[in-house]
CHARMM internal coordinates of N, CA and C (Angstrom, degrees):
IC EDIT
DIST 1 N 1 CA 1.4231
DIST 1 CA 1 C 1.4834
ANGL 1 N 1 CA 1 C 111.09
DIST 1 C 2 N 1.2498
ANGL 1 CA 1 C 2 N 127.97
DIHE 1 N 1 CA 1 C 2 N 131.72
DIST 2 N 2 CA 1.3713
ANGL 1 C 2 N 2 CA 124.34
DIHE 1 CA 1 C 2 N 2 CA 178.22
DIST 2 CA 2 C 1.5122
ANGL 2 N 2 CA 2 C 111.89
DIHE 1 C 2 N 2 CA 2 C -62.85
DIST 2 C 3 N 1.3350
ANGL 2 CA 2 C 3 N 120.60
DIHE 2 N 2 CA 2 C 3 N 141.98
DIST 3 N 3 CA 1.4496
ANGL 2 C 3 N 3 CA 117.81
DIHE 2 CA 2 C 3 N 3 CA -178.69
DIST 3 CA 3 C 1.5518
ANGL 3 N 3 CA 3 C 115.74
DIHE 2 C 3 N 3 CA 3 C -62.96
DIST 3 C 4 N 1.1696
ANGL 3 CA 3 C 4 N 116.90
DIHE 3 N 3 CA 3 C 4 N -30.51
DIST 4 N 4 CA 1.5005
ANGL 3 C 4 N 4 CA 120.19
DIHE 3 CA 3 C 4 N 4 CA -179.86
DIST 4 CA 4 C 1.5352
ANGL 4 N 4 CA 4 C 107.40
DIHE 3 C 4 N 4 CA 4 C -69.02
DIST 4 C 5 N 1.2989
ANGL 4 CA 4 C 5 N 120.90
DIHE 4 N 4 CA 4 C 5 N -49.35
DIST 5 N 5 CA 1.4561
ANGL 4 C 5 N 5 CA 123.68
DIHE 4 CA 4 C 5 N 5 CA 173.90
DIST 5 CA 5 C 1.5658
ANGL 5 N 5 CA 5 C 116.70
DIHE 4 C 5 N 5 CA 5 C -56.69
DIST 5 C 6 N 1.3090
ANGL 5 CA 5 C 6 N 110.96
DIHE 5 N 5 CA 5 C 6 N -42.23
DIST 6 N 6 CA 1.4074
ANGL 5 C 6 N 6 CA 116.90
DIHE 5 CA 5 C 6 N 6 CA 177.36
DIST 6 CA 6 C 1.5294
ANGL 6 N 6 CA 6 C 112.48
DIHE 5 C 6 N 6 CA 6 C -62.15
DIST 6 C 7 N 1.2594
ANGL 6 CA 6 C 7 N 113.00
DIHE 6 N 6 CA 6 C 7 N -49.98
DIST 7 N 7 CA 1.4860
ANGL 6 C 7 N 7 CA 123.57
DIHE 6 CA 6 C 7 N 7 CA 174.88
DIST 7 CA 7 C 1.5214
ANGL 7 N 7 CA 7 C 109.64
DIHE 6 C 7 N 7 CA 7 C -48.46
DIST 7 C 8 N 1.3828
ANGL 7 CA 7 C 8 N 115.35
DIHE 7 N 7 CA 7 C 8 N -51.47
DIST 8 N 8 CA 1.4653
ANGL 7 C 8 N 8 CA 122.58
DIHE 7 CA 7 C 8 N 8 CA -174.29
DIST 8 CA 8 C 1.5188
ANGL 8 N 8 CA 8 C 108.49
DIHE 7 C 8 N 8 CA 8 C -64.90
DIST 8 C 9 N 1.2613
ANGL 8 CA 8 C 9 N 116.95
DIHE 8 N 8 CA 8 C 9 N -37.71
DIST 9 N 9 CA 1.5232
ANGL 8 C 9 N 9 CA 122.14
DIHE 8 CA 8 C 9 N 9 CA -177.05
DIST 9 CA 9 C 1.5719
ANGL 9 N 9 CA 9 C 106.27
DIHE 8 C 9 N 9 CA 9 C -71.12
DIST 9 C 10 N 1.2629
ANGL 9 CA 9 C 10 N 121.19
DIHE 9 N 9 CA 9 C 10 N -47.99
DIST 10 N 10 CA 1.3993
ANGL 9 C 10 N 10 CA 123.80
DIHE 9 CA 9 C 10 N 10 CA 175.46
DIST 10 CA 10 C 1.5854
ANGL 10 N 10 CA 10 C 114.34
DIHE 9 C 10 N 10 CA 10 C -58.68
DIST 10 C 11 N 1.4053
ANGL 10 CA 10 C 11 N 112.28
DIHE 10 N 10 CA 10 C 11 N -43.72
DIST 11 N 11 CA 1.4968
ANGL 10 C 11 N 11 CA 114.07
DIHE 10 CA 10 C 11 N 11 CA 177.28
DIST 11 CA 11 C 1.4205
ANGL 11 N 11 CA 11 C 111.28
DIHE 10 C 11 N 11 CA 11 C -62.86
DIST 11 C 12 N 1.3466
ANGL 11 CA 11 C 12 N 121.91
DIHE 11 N 11 CA 11 C 12 N -38.58
DIST 12 N 12 CA 1.4433
ANGL 11 C 12 N 12 CA 123.95
DIHE 11 CA 11 C 12 N 12 CA -173.82
DIST 12 CA 12 C 1.5020
ANGL 12 N 12 CA 12 C 105.97
DIHE 11 C 12 N 12 CA 12 C -69.81
DIST 12 C 13 N 1.3774
ANGL 12 CA 12 C 13 N 118.35
DIHE 12 N 12 CA 12 C 13 N -40.54
DIST 13 N 13 CA 1.4325
ANGL 12 C 13 N 13 CA 122.90
DIHE 12 CA 12 C 13 N 13 CA -179.77
DIST 13 CA 13 C 1.5359
ANGL 13 N 13 CA 13 C 111.95
DIHE 12 C 13 N 13 CA 13 C -65.76
DIST 13 C 14 N 1.3209
ANGL 13 CA 13 C 14 N 114.92
DIHE 13 N 13 CA 13 C 14 N -38.28
DIST 14 N 14 CA 1.5384
ANGL 13 C 14 N 14 CA 116.00
DIHE 13 CA 13 C 14 N 14 CA 174.01
DIST 14 CA 14 C 1.4699
ANGL 14 N 14 CA 14 C 115.74
DIHE 13 C 14 N 14 CA 14 C -69.50
DIST 14 C 15 N 1.2467
ANGL 14 CA 14 C 15 N 116.55
DIHE 14 N 14 CA 14 C 15 N -39.57
DIST 15 N 15 CA 1.4639
ANGL 14 C 15 N 15 CA 124.12
DIHE 14 CA 14 C 15 N 15 CA 178.93
DIST 15 CA 15 C 1.5286
ANGL 15 N 15 CA 15 C 109.30
DIHE 14 C 15 N 15 CA 15 C -63.42
DIST 15 C 16 N 1.3069
ANGL 15 CA 15 C 16 N 116.00
DIHE 15 N 15 CA 15 C 16 N -41.67
DIST 16 N 16 CA 1.4695
ANGL 15 C 16 N 16 CA 124.36
DIHE 15 CA 15 C 16 N 16 CA 175.74
DIST 16 CA 16 C 1.5935
ANGL 16 N 16 CA 16 C 114.31
DIHE 15 C 16 N 16 CA 16 C -58.38
DIST 16 C 17 N 1.4267
ANGL 16 CA 16 C 17 N 106.56
DIHE 16 N 16 CA 16 C 17 N -47.62
DIST 17 N 17 CA 1.6105
ANGL 16 C 17 N 17 CA 115.68
DIHE 16 CA 16 C 17 N 17 CA -179.77
DIST 17 CA 17 C 1.4035
ANGL 17 N 17 CA 17 C 108.01
DIHE 16 C 17 N 17 CA 17 C -60.49
DIST 17 C 18 N 1.4190
ANGL 17 CA 17 C 18 N 116.20
DIHE 17 N 17 CA 17 C 18 N -46.97
DIST 18 N 18 CA 1.4836
ANGL 17 C 18 N 18 CA 118.74
DIHE 17 CA 17 C 18 N 18 CA -178.13
DIST 18 CA 18 C 1.4981
ANGL 18 N 18 CA 18 C 115.99
DIHE 17 C 18 N 18 CA 18 C -63.23
DIST 18 C 19 N 1.3341
ANGL 18 CA 18 C 19 N 115.00
DIHE 18 N 18 CA 18 C 19 N -38.88
DIST 19 N 19 CA 1.3899
ANGL 18 C 19 N 19 CA 119.35
DIHE 18 CA 18 C 19 N 19 CA -177.66
DIST 19 CA 19 C 1.6632
ANGL 19 N 19 CA 19 C 110.22
DIHE 18 C 19 N 19 CA 19 C -70.22
DIST 19 C 20 N 1.3163
ANGL 19 CA 19 C 20 N 109.36
DIHE 19 N 19 CA 19 C 20 N -36.39
DIST 20 N 20 CA 1.4456
ANGL 19 C 20 N 20 CA 116.74
DIHE 19 CA 19 C 20 N 20 CA 179.69
DIST 20 CA 20 C 1.5813
ANGL 20 N 20 CA 20 C 106.92
DIHE 19 C 20 N 20 CA 20 C -66.42
DIST 20 C 21 N 1.1927
ANGL 20 CA 20 C 21 N 117.39
DIHE 20 N 20 CA 20 C 21 N -47.69
DIST 21 N 21 CA 1.5064
ANGL 20 C 21 N 21 CA 120.54
DIHE 20 CA 20 C 21 N 21 CA 179.98
DIST 21 CA 21 C 1.5075
ANGL 21 N 21 CA 21 C 114.36
DIHE 20 C 21 N 21 CA 21 C -61.41
DIST 21 C 22 N 1.3189
ANGL 21 CA 21 C 22 N 115.56
DIHE 21 N 21 CA 21 C 22 N -37.54
DIST 22 N 22 CA 1.4890
ANGL 21 C 22 N 22 CA 124.22
DIHE 21 CA 21 C 22 N 22 CA 175.85
DIST 22 CA 22 C 1.5297
ANGL 22 N 22 CA 22 C 110.70
DIHE 21 C 22 N 22 CA 22 C -68.22
DIST 22 C 23 N 1.3082
ANGL 22 CA 22 C 23 N 113.47
DIHE 22 N 22 CA 22 C 23 N -38.44
DIST 23 N 23 CA 1.4630
ANGL 22 C 23 N 23 CA 116.22
DIHE 22 CA 22 C 23 N 23 CA -177.28
DIST 23 CA 23 C 1.4918
ANGL 23 N 23 CA 23 C 108.12
DIHE 22 C 23 N 23 CA 23 C -73.21
DIST 23 C 24 N 1.3374
ANGL 23 CA 23 C 24 N 120.02
DIHE 23 N 23 CA 23 C 24 N -32.48
DIST 24 N 24 CA 1.4530
ANGL 23 C 24 N 24 CA 123.63
DIHE 23 CA 23 C 24 N 24 CA 179.62
DIST 24 CA 24 C 1.5122
ANGL 24 N 24 CA 24 C 111.69
DIHE 23 C 24 N 24 CA 24 C -69.93
DIST 24 C 25 N 1.3474
ANGL 24 CA 24 C 25 N 108.64
DIHE 24 N 24 CA 24 C 25 N -37.48
DIST 25 N 25 CA 1.6174
ANGL 24 C 25 N 25 CA 114.89
DIHE 24 CA 24 C 25 N 25 CA -178.97
DIST 25 CA 25 C 1.4494
ANGL 25 N 25 CA 25 C 109.26
DIHE 24 C 25 N 25 CA 25 C -70.58
DIST 25 C 26 N 1.3287
ANGL 25 CA 25 C 26 N 116.05
DIHE 25 N 25 CA 25 C 26 N -35.72
DIST 26 N 26 CA 1.5383
ANGL 25 C 26 N 26 CA 118.52
DIHE 25 CA 25 C 26 N 26 CA 175.80
DIST 26 CA 26 C 1.4018
ANGL 26 N 26 CA 26 C 115.15
DIHE 25 C 26 N 26 CA 26 C -85.21
DIST 26 C 27 N 1.3178
ANGL 26 CA 26 C 27 N 122.43
DIHE 26 N 26 CA 26 C 27 N -6.94
DIST 27 N 27 CA 1.3720
ANGL 26 C 27 N 27 CA 119.41
DIHE 26 CA 26 C 27 N 27 CA -171.20
DIST 27 CA 27 C 1.5074
ANGL 27 N 27 CA 27 C 122.85
DIHE 26 C 27 N 27 CA 27 C 70.73
DIST 27 C 28 N 1.2971
ANGL 27 CA 27 C 28 N 111.44
DIHE 27 N 27 CA 27 C 28 N 19.70
DIST 28 N 28 CA 1.4001
ANGL 27 C 28 N 28 CA 129.39
DIHE 27 CA 27 C 28 N 28 CA -178.66
DIST 28 CA 28 C 1.5162
ANGL 28 N 28 CA 28 C 114.53
DIHE 27 C 28 N 28 CA 28 C -91.77
DIST 28 C 29 N 1.3537
ANGL 28 CA 28 C 29 N 114.99
DIHE 28 N 28 CA 28 C 29 N 95.41
DIST 29 N 29 CA 1.3861
ANGL 28 C 29 N 29 CA 118.85
DIHE 28 CA 28 C 29 N 29 CA -169.94
DIST 29 CA 29 C 1.6001
ANGL 29 N 29 CA 29 C 112.53
DIHE 28 C 29 N 29 CA 29 C -69.35
DIST 29 C 30 N 1.4160
ANGL 29 CA 29 C 30 N 111.31
DIHE 29 N 29 CA 29 C 30 N -32.38
DIST 30 N 30 CA 1.4804
ANGL 29 C 30 N 30 CA 113.19
DIHE 29 CA 29 C 30 N 30 CA -178.89
DIST 30 CA 30 C 1.5562
ANGL 30 N 30 CA 30 C 107.71
DIHE 29 C 30 N 30 CA 30 C -68.48
DIST 30 C 31 N 1.3089
ANGL 30 CA 30 C 31 N 119.12
DIHE 30 N 30 CA 30 C 31 N -39.50
DIST 31 N 31 CA 1.4203
ANGL 30 C 31 N 31 CA 121.81
DIHE 30 CA 30 C 31 N 31 CA -175.50
DIST 31 CA 31 C 1.5555
ANGL 31 N 31 CA 31 C 108.50
DIHE 30 C 31 N 31 CA 31 C -66.15
DIST 31 C 32 N 1.3114
ANGL 31 CA 31 C 32 N 115.92
DIHE 31 N 31 CA 31 C 32 N -37.07
DIST 32 N 32 CA 1.4766
ANGL 31 C 32 N 32 CA 121.96
DIHE 31 CA 31 C 32 N 32 CA -177.43
DIST 32 CA 32 C 1.5489
ANGL 32 N 32 CA 32 C 106.53
DIHE 31 C 32 N 32 CA 32 C -69.44
DIST 32 C 33 N 1.3562
ANGL 32 CA 32 C 33 N 119.42
DIHE 32 N 32 CA 32 C 33 N -44.04
DIST 33 N 33 CA 1.3510
ANGL 32 C 33 N 33 CA 121.51
DIHE 32 CA 32 C 33 N 33 CA 169.67
DIST 33 CA 33 C 1.5392
ANGL 33 N 33 CA 33 C 121.98
DIHE 32 C 33 N 33 CA 33 C -55.97
DIST 33 C 34 N 1.3175
ANGL 33 CA 33 C 34 N 114.68
DIHE 33 N 33 CA 33 C 34 N -42.22
DIST 34 N 34 CA 1.3751
ANGL 33 C 34 N 34 CA 125.06
DIHE 33 CA 33 C 34 N 34 CA 167.67
DIST 34 CA 34 C 1.4864
ANGL 34 N 34 CA 34 C 114.03
DIHE 33 C 34 N 34 CA 34 C -53.60
DIST 34 C 35 N 1.2622
ANGL 34 CA 34 C 35 N 116.07
DIHE 34 N 34 CA 34 C 35 N -43.97
DIST 35 N 35 CA 1.4086
ANGL 34 C 35 N 35 CA 124.67
DIHE 34 CA 34 C 35 N 35 CA 175.32
DIST 35 CA 35 C 1.4516
ANGL 35 N 35 CA 35 C 114.75
DIHE 34 C 35 N 35 CA 35 C -62.03
DIST 35 C 36 N 1.1635
ANGL 35 CA 35 C 36 N 113.89
DIHE 35 N 35 CA 35 C 36 N -45.64
DIST 36 N 36 CA 1.6164
ANGL 35 C 36 N 36 CA 122.96
DIHE 35 CA 35 C 36 N 36 CA 171.98
DIST 36 CA 36 C 1.5605
ANGL 36 N 36 CA 36 C 107.75
DIHE 35 C 36 N 36 CA 36 C -55.75
DIST 36 C 37 N 1.2409
ANGL 36 CA 36 C 37 N 112.88
DIHE 36 N 36 CA 36 C 37 N -54.66
DIST 37 N 37 CA 1.5294
ANGL 36 C 37 N 37 CA 114.91
DIHE 36 CA 36 C 37 N 37 CA 178.08
DIST 37 CA 37 C 1.5601
ANGL 37 N 37 CA 37 C 116.72
DIHE 36 C 37 N 37 CA 37 C -59.81
DIST 37 C 38 N 1.2463
ANGL 37 CA 37 C 38 N 117.89
DIHE 37 N 37 CA 37 C 38 N -37.44
DIST 38 N 38 CA 1.4964
ANGL 37 C 38 N 38 CA 118.92
DIHE 37 CA 37 C 38 N 38 CA 176.51
DIST 38 CA 38 C 1.4788
ANGL 38 N 38 CA 38 C 108.39
DIHE 37 C 38 N 38 CA 38 C -70.55
DIST 38 C 39 N 1.2724
ANGL 38 CA 38 C 39 N 123.75
DIHE 38 N 38 CA 38 C 39 N -34.91
DIST 39 N 39 CA 1.4867
ANGL 38 C 39 N 39 CA 123.56
DIHE 38 CA 38 C 39 N 39 CA 177.87
DIST 39 CA 39 C 1.4244
ANGL 39 N 39 CA 39 C 109.25
DIHE 38 C 39 N 39 CA 39 C -66.52
DIST 39 C 40 N 1.3614
ANGL 39 CA 39 C 40 N 116.93
DIHE 39 N 39 CA 39 C 40 N -42.17
DIST 40 N 40 CA 1.5958
ANGL 39 C 40 N 40 CA 124.61
DIHE 39 CA 39 C 40 N 40 CA 176.60
DIST 40 CA 40 C 1.5207
ANGL 40 N 40 CA 40 C 112.07
DIHE 39 C 40 N 40 CA 40 C -54.11
DIST 40 C 41 N 1.3493
ANGL 40 CA 40 C 41 N 112.08
DIHE 40 N 40 CA 40 C 41 N -42.96
DIST 41 N 41 CA 1.5267
ANGL 40 C 41 N 41 CA 121.34
DIHE 40 CA 40 C 41 N 41 CA -179.56
DIST 41 CA 41 C 1.4754
ANGL 41 N 41 CA 41 C 106.75
DIHE 40 C 41 N 41 CA 41 C -62.34
DIST 41 C 42 N 1.3022
ANGL 41 CA 41 C 42 N 117.78
DIHE 41 N 41 CA 41 C 42 N -50.32
DIST 42 N 42 CA 1.5263
ANGL 41 C 42 N 42 CA 127.42
DIHE 41 CA 41 C 42 N 42 CA -177.77
DIST 42 CA 42 C 1.5099
ANGL 42 N 42 CA 42 C 107.93
DIHE 41 C 42 N 42 CA 42 C -59.33
DIST 42 C 43 N 1.2724
ANGL 42 CA 42 C 43 N 118.50
DIHE 42 N 42 CA 42 C 43 N -43.64
DIST 43 N 43 CA 1.4873
ANGL 42 C 43 N 43 CA 120.82
DIHE 42 CA 42 C 43 N 43 CA -179.55
DIST 43 CA 43 C 1.4610
ANGL 43 N 43 CA 43 C 108.26
DIHE 42 C 43 N 43 CA 43 C -71.92
DIST 43 C 44 N 1.2902
ANGL 43 CA 43 C 44 N 121.99
DIHE 43 N 43 CA 43 C 44 N -36.25
DIST 44 N 44 CA 1.4072
ANGL 43 C 44 N 44 CA 120.94
DIHE 43 CA 43 C 44 N 44 CA 176.86
DIST 44 CA 44 C 1.4728
ANGL 44 N 44 CA 44 C 113.05
DIHE 43 C 44 N 44 CA 44 C -63.41
DIST 44 C 45 N 1.2906
ANGL 44 CA 44 C 45 N 116.72
DIHE 44 N 44 CA 44 C 45 N -48.12
DIST 45 N 45 CA 1.4598
ANGL 44 C 45 N 45 CA 124.71
DIHE 44 CA 44 C 45 N 45 CA 178.15
DIST 45 CA 45 C 1.4970
ANGL 45 N 45 CA 45 C 108.20
DIHE 44 C 45 N 45 CA 45 C -57.82
DIST 45 C 46 N 1.3028
ANGL 45 CA 45 C 46 N 123.17
DIHE 45 N 45 CA 45 C 46 N -41.43
DIST 46 N 46 CA 1.3764
ANGL 45 C 46 N 46 CA 124.12
DIHE 45 CA 45 C 46 N 46 CA -174.90
DIST 46 CA 46 C 1.7078
ANGL 46 N 46 CA 46 C 106.84
DIHE 45 C 46 N 46 CA 46 C -69.79
DIST 46 C 47 N 1.2599
ANGL 46 CA 46 C 47 N 113.58
DIHE 46 N 46 CA 46 C 47 N -44.79
DIST 47 N 47 CA 1.4184
ANGL 46 C 47 N 47 CA 119.31
DIHE 46 CA 46 C 47 N 47 CA 179.67
DIST 47 CA 47 C 1.5736
ANGL 47 N 47 CA 47 C 113.11
DIHE 46 C 47 N 47 CA 47 C -61.24
DIST 47 C 48 N 1.3234
ANGL 47 CA 47 C 48 N 113.58
DIHE 47 N 47 CA 47 C 48 N -38.75
DIST 48 N 48 CA 1.3986
ANGL 47 C 48 N 48 CA 116.52
DIHE 47 CA 47 C 48 N 48 CA 176.55
DIST 48 CA 48 C 1.5588
ANGL 48 N 48 CA 48 C 110.29
DIHE 47 C 48 N 48 CA 48 C -65.70
DIST 48 C 49 N 1.1581
ANGL 48 CA 48 C 49 N 122.50
DIHE 48 N 48 CA 48 C 49 N -43.91
DIST 49 N 49 CA 1.4830
ANGL 48 C 49 N 49 CA 125.78
DIHE 48 CA 48 C 49 N 49 CA 171.34
DIST 49 CA 49 C 1.4940
ANGL 49 N 49 CA 49 C 117.52
DIHE 48 C 49 N 49 CA 49 C -61.50
DIST 49 C 50 N 1.3700
ANGL 49 CA 49 C 50 N 115.28
DIHE 49 N 49 CA 49 C 50 N -34.04
DIST 50 N 50 CA 1.4199
ANGL 49 C 50 N 50 CA 115.41
DIHE 49 CA 49 C 50 N 50 CA 174.63
DIST 50 CA 50 C 1.5360
ANGL 50 N 50 CA 50 C 113.62
DIHE 49 C 50 N 50 CA 50 C -70.57
DIST 50 C 51 N 1.3985
ANGL 50 CA 50 C 51 N 114.10
DIHE 50 N 50 CA 50 C 51 N -34.41
DIST 51 N 51 CA 1.3528
ANGL 50 C 51 N 51 CA 113.90
DIHE 50 CA 50 C 51 N 51 CA 172.99
DIST 51 CA 51 C 1.5434
ANGL 51 N 51 CA 51 C 113.63
DIHE 50 C 51 N 51 CA 51 C -65.00
DIST 51 C 52 N 1.2774
ANGL 51 CA 51 C 52 N 115.32
DIHE 51 N 51 CA 51 C 52 N -45.02
DIST 52 N 52 CA 1.5159
ANGL 51 C 52 N 52 CA 119.00
DIHE 51 CA 51 C 52 N 52 CA 173.95
DIST 52 CA 52 C 1.5052
ANGL 52 N 52 CA 52 C 110.62
DIHE 51 C 52 N 52 CA 52 C -48.36
DIST 52 C 53 N 1.2268
ANGL 52 CA 52 C 53 N 116.50
DIHE 52 N 52 CA 52 C 53 N -48.80
DIST 53 N 53 CA 1.4343
ANGL 52 C 53 N 53 CA 126.57
DIHE 52 CA 52 C 53 N 53 CA -177.99
DIST 53 CA 53 C 1.5414
ANGL 53 N 53 CA 53 C 112.35
DIHE 52 C 53 N 53 CA 53 C -55.83
DIST 53 C 54 N 1.3781
ANGL 53 CA 53 C 54 N 109.35
DIHE 53 N 53 CA 53 C 54 N -50.94
DIST 54 N 54 CA 1.4969
ANGL 53 C 54 N 54 CA 115.00
DIHE 53 CA 53 C 54 N 54 CA 177.66
DIST 54 CA 54 C 1.4783
ANGL 54 N 54 CA 54 C 111.99
DIHE 53 C 54 N 54 CA 54 C -60.74
DIST 54 C 55 N 1.3304
ANGL 54 CA 54 C 55 N 116.66
DIHE 54 N 54 CA 54 C 55 N -41.71
DIST 55 N 55 CA 1.5514
ANGL 54 C 55 N 55 CA 114.98
DIHE 54 CA 54 C 55 N 55 CA -176.27
DIST 55 CA 55 C 1.4920
ANGL 55 N 55 CA 55 C 111.55
DIHE 54 C 55 N 55 CA 55 C -72.40
DIST 55 C 56 N 1.4610
ANGL 55 CA 55 C 56 N 117.59
DIHE 55 N 55 CA 55 C 56 N -32.95
DIST 56 N 56 CA 1.4154
ANGL 55 C 56 N 56 CA 116.70
DIHE 55 CA 55 C 56 N 56 CA 169.69
DIST 56 CA 56 C 1.5407
ANGL 56 N 56 CA 56 C 119.65
DIHE 55 C 56 N 56 CA 56 C -57.31
DIST 56 C 57 N 1.3010
ANGL 56 CA 56 C 57 N 114.94
DIHE 56 N 56 CA 56 C 57 N -36.15
DIST 57 N 57 CA 1.3346
ANGL 56 C 57 N 57 CA 123.65
DIHE 56 CA 56 C 57 N 57 CA -172.26
DIST 57 CA 57 C 1.5343
ANGL 57 N 57 CA 57 C 113.48
DIHE 56 C 57 N 57 CA 57 C -82.57
DIST 57 C 58 N 1.3196
ANGL 57 CA 57 C 58 N 118.10
DIHE 57 N 57 CA 57 C 58 N -11.67
DIST 58 N 58 CA 1.5229
ANGL 57 C 58 N 58 CA 122.60
DIHE 57 CA 57 C 58 N 58 CA -171.34
DIST 58 CA 58 C 1.4138
ANGL 58 N 58 CA 58 C 107.34
DIHE 57 C 58 N 58 CA 58 C -110.35
END
COOR INIT
IC SEED 1 N 1 CA 1 C
IC BUILD
């Protein structure tokens, strides 16, 4: 996985986790949902890069 994409995926996951935690602490369901969505985007980006890596190495 390229370093840049890996970093972006991890940053998106961390941002989502922070937003989710803040939303839960404040009782803000919308912020909690946005946090979940950000984490899902980060997970999807990481999965895409993992597939690319697998295809490159085979």
